[in-house]
Phi, psi and omega in degrees: 000133188220128177251125177252127190242129167265102180303322182291339182245357182053041183246131176232156175240120179257108182272119178249131177223170186076218184265121182256070186233180184309328179300326177251020186299321179292319172301311178297315173307314180294320178298316182293318178300313181297313182301317179297334179286324185282333191230160176268335182226122187240131173244136179248124181258117182247011182304335183261012177280148182252328189211141180227158164219179186300331180306318181298314182294323181292323173301321178292319177296315178299322174297319181300310180297320180295319185291322175304313184294330183249014171065041179243167174264136178219134183203166179250134185293142170296163181092017180292158180293153179304323183303325176298315180296318179298318178296321176299312180295312180292341179271351180079022182267166182303156179316149180306330180305334180300327185277354185274159185309304187291322179292315185294317177295331173292322183286328172299314182283348180293000000 
């Protein structure tokens, strides 16, 4: 997990890779919390991820809700793996576009 921060814009990109499953849930949660504390706008890049499970979606949803409460921006980078889209559909959640920057920002500003 790697956080890149643009200090001038208080914007960060957190790159998560490998297996994003319950086995790493605590590590992922702590990375999301630490990153959100450091920036005003956080984008999560999961293009290097290989596997996901429902716990990862729960962490994303929690991070999204937290960002709303502290008036910060949270989004998922475009270019996510197809397996992520399938997980969202199988879980019965909104389409993956909800997690993308433009759609998420629209939902925040609505």
